[in-house]
C-alpha positions in Angstrom: -11.4 14.9 23.6 -10.0 14.4 20.1 -12.4 15.0 17.3 -11.1 12.2 15.0 -13.0 10.2 12.5 -12.4 7.7 9.8 -11.5 9.4 6.5 -13.4 6.7 4.6 -16.6 7.0 6.6 -16.3 10.8 6.6 -16.4 10.9 2.8 -18.8 8.0 2.1 -21.9 9.3 0.4 -20.3 12.6 -0.4 -17.2 12.0 -2.6 -16.9 8.2 -2.1 -19.4 5.5 -3.0 -20.8 2.8 -0.7 -19.1 -0.6 -0.4 -22.5 -2.3 -0.1 -25.3 -1.3 -2.4 -28.7 -2.8 -1.8 -32.1 -2.1 -0.3 -34.0 -4.3 2.2 -37.1 -4.0 4.3 -36.8 -3.6 8.0 -37.5 -7.3 8.7 -34.6 -8.6 6.6 -32.2 -5.6 6.9 -30.3 -7.2 9.8 -29.9 -10.6 8.0 -28.4 -8.9 4.9 -26.0 -6.8 7.1 -24.8 -10.0 8.8 -24.4 -11.7 5.4 -22.2 -8.9 4.1 -19.9 -9.2 7.1 -19.7 -13.0 6.7 -18.7 -12.5 3.1 -16.0 -10.0 3.9 -14.6 -12.2 6.8 -14.6 -15.2 4.5 -12.7 -13.3 1.7 -10.2 -11.9 4.3 -9.4 -15.3 5.8 -9.0 -17.0 2.4 -6.9 -14.4 0.6 -5.2 -12.3 3.2 -4.4 -14.7 6.0 -3.4 -17.8 4.0 -0.6 -18.5 1.6 -0.4 -17.6 -1.3 -2.0 -14.3 -0.4 -4.3 -12.7 -2.9 -3.9 -9.1 -1.5 -7.6 -8.3 -1.5 -8.0 -4.7 -0.4 -11.7 -4.0 -1.0 -14.9 -6.1 -1.3 -18.0 -4.5 -2.9 -21.4 -6.2 -2.6 -24.4 -5.4 -4.8 -27.6 -7.2 -4.1 -30.6 -7.7 -6.5 -33.8 -9.5 -5.7 -32.4 -13.0 -6.0 -28.6 -12.5 -6.7 -25.6 -11.2 -4.8 -22.8 -9.7 -6.9 -19.4 -9.7 -5.1 -16.5 -7.7 -6.6 -13.0 -8.1 -5.1 -10.3 -5.5 -5.7 -7.0 -7.3 -5.6 -3.3 -6.4 -6.1 -2.6 -10.0 -7.2 -5.6 -11.0 -9.4 -3.8 -14.1 -10.7 -3.8 -15.6 -7.3 -7.5 -14.8 -6.7 -8.6 -16.1 -10.1 -6.5 -19.2 -10.1 -5.6 -21.4 -13.0 -8.3 -21.2 -15.6 -10.6 -19.5 -13.1 -10.9 -22.5 -10.9 -10.3 -20.6 -7.7 -13.2 -18.2 -8.4 -15.6 -21.1 -9.0 -14.6 -22.6 -5.7 -15.2 -19.3 -3.9 -18.6 -18.8 -5.6 -19.7 -22.3 -4.6 -18.7 -21.8 -1.0 -20.4 -18.4 -0.8 -23.6 -19.9 -2.3 -23.4 -22.7 0.3 -23.7 -20.5 3.4 -25.7 -17.7 1.9 -28.3 -19.7 0.1 -28.6 -17.4 -2.9 -27.0 -17.2 -6.3 -23.6 -15.4 -6.2 -21.6 -13.8 -8.9 -17.9 -13.2 -8.2 -15.8 -10.5 -10.1 -12.1 -9.7 -9.7 -10.7 -6.2 -10.4 -7.0 -5.5 -10.5 -5.5 -2.7 -8.5 -3.2 -0.8 -10.9 -1.1 1.0 -8.2 -0.7 -1.2 -5.1 1.7 1.3 -3.5 -1.2 3.9 -3.4 -3.7 1.5 -1.7 -3.7 2.0 2.0 -5.1 -1.5 2.7 -2.3 -3.2 0.7 0.4 -1.0 2.4 -1.0 -1.9 5.8 -0.9 -5.6 4.9 2.6 -5.3 3.6 3.8 -3.6 6.8 2.1 -6.2 9.0 3.8 -9.0 7.0 7.2 -7.4 7.4 6.7 -6.9 11.2 5.7 -10.5 11.5 9.1 -11.4 10.1 10.8 -9.4 12.8 11.9 -6.6 10.4 12.8 -3.2 11.7 9.7 -1.1 12.1 11.4 2.2 11.4 13.0 0.9 8.2 9.8 -0.7 7.1 7.7 2.4 7.7 10.1 4.6 5.9 10.4 2.2 3.0 6.6 2.1 2.4 6.3 5.9 2.8 9.0 6.4 0.1 7.3 3.8 -2.2 3.9 5.6 -2.0 5.5 9.0 -2.6 7.4 7.6 -5.6 4.1 6.2 -7.0 2.6 9.7 -7.1 1.1 10.3 -3.6 0.9 13.8 -2.3 1.3 12.7 1.3 1.6 9.6 3.5 1.3 9.0 7.2 1.9 5.6 8.8 1.3 5.0 12.6 2.3 1.8 14.4 1.2 1.1 18.0 2.1 -1.7 20.3 5.2 -3.5 21.7 7.5 -2.3 18.9 10.7 -4.3 18.6 9.6 -6.4 21.6 9.9 -3.6 24.2 8.2 -4.1 27.5 6.1 -0.9 27.3 3.9 -0.3 24.3 4.3 2.9 22.4 3.3 4.7 19.2 5.7 5.6 16.4 4.7 7.8 13.4 6.3 8.3 10.0 5.0 11.1 7.8 5.9 12.5 4.4 4.0 15.3 2.5 0.7 16.7 3.6 -2.5 14.9 4.8 -5.6 17.3 4.6 -8.0 15.4 6.8 -10.7 18.2 7.0 -11.0 18.7 3.2 -13.9 16.5 1.8 -12.6 17.2 -1.7 -9.3 15.5 -0.9 -8.9 11.9 -1.9 -7.5 10.4 1.3 -7.3 6.6 1.5 -7.2 5.0 5.0 -6.8 1.5 6.3 -6.2 -0.3 9.5 -4.1 -3.4 9.8 -2.8 -5.7 12.6 0.5 -7.5 12.8 0.3 -10.7 14.9 3.8 -11.1 16.5 5.1 -13.4 19.2 5.2 -10.6 21.7 1.7 -9.2 20.9 -0.4 -7.5 18.3 0.8 -4.3 16.7 -1.8 -1.9 15.2 -1.0 -0.2 11.9 -2.8 2.8 10.5 -2.1 4.2 7.0 -3.2 7.5 5.4 -2.4 8.2 1.8 -3.3 11.5 0.2 -3.6 11.2 -3.6 -4.8 14.7 -4.5 -8.2 16.1 -5.1 -11.0 14.1 -6.6 -11.2 14.5 -10.4 -7.8 15.9 -11.0 -5.1 14.0 -12.9 -2.3 12.7 -10.8 1.3 13.4 -11.9 3.6 10.5 -11.2 7.0 11.8 -10.1 9.7 9.2 -9.9 12.2 10.3 -7.3 15.7 9.1 -7.8 17.9 8.1 -4.8 20.7 10.6 -4.2 24.0 9.6 -5.9 26.9 8.9 -3.7 30.2 10.4 -4.6 33.1 7.9 -5.0 35.5 7.6 -2.1 39.2 7.8 -2.3 41.5 5.2 -0.7 42.2 7.7 2.0 38.5 7.6 3.1 37.5 11.2 2.1 35.5 12.2 -0.9 37.3 12.8 -4.1 38.1 16.4 -4.7 36.5 18.1 -7.7 39.7 20.1 -8.6 41.1 20.7 -12.1 42.0 17.5 -13.8 45.4 16.8 -15.5 44.2 16.4 -19.1 47.7 15.4 -20.3 47.9 12.6 -17.8 44.4 11.4 -18.7 45.0 11.4 -22.4 47.2 8.4 -22.2 50.8 7.7 -23.5 50.4 10.0 -26.5 49.5 12.9 -24.4 52.3 12.2 -22.0 54.8 12.0 -24.8 53.6 15.3 -26.2 53.8 16.9 -22.8 57.3 15.7 -22.2 58.7 16.5 -25.6 60.9 19.5 -26.0 59.6 22.4 -28.0 60.9 22.5 -31.6 62.8 25.5 -32.9 
């Protein structure tokens, strides 16, 4: 059997912090756990499954004795906050309604959306829902993450790709993904694309480097294409006729007879 585990759960408590921070006695532990899941499901339905999408990738919950602090990490904070903060107030009132406690909502902007595995998975799922080519989409997001400074990217799509009768798995990989190294900062997310011919599962791994080291952003330029001649072949890089390129003066000097 394969010894595979989630990179996030593998590092939680070692090099990554917890997404829920609170303490509860044994009698109320289950209720708090169910409340956390309800909050995350509510945020996902409101901002990731409706238009306009707020691109919320992570929800952190911190509980005190009488208050619940909810922090949403979003790639589009303007959509989440709304005009003059009106959207945040609505969310806070709705959360207080079905939780029964005082709720504080904070919004944190994600600086590099291309390096966030959850946002990449959401983007791929949105493109596949629009019947885009899965190979082109996977390669496009891989190149976008590498251009943003990632050390390695791996994207795996499983399901009835391109509407085929038999489900299969396709993988696109660039760079390296050290899954066994706890010191490596590997972001992982799982997404689902709901298409007319079934659900397609999307897994994304993004390796950003080791924890604590500065990341160097390397902008890769696309390769330049050489101009084509009218005949169809590439232009030869032979010696140029400087006299012909210099214009009419050069041509006159080249055609003039030498003076005695």
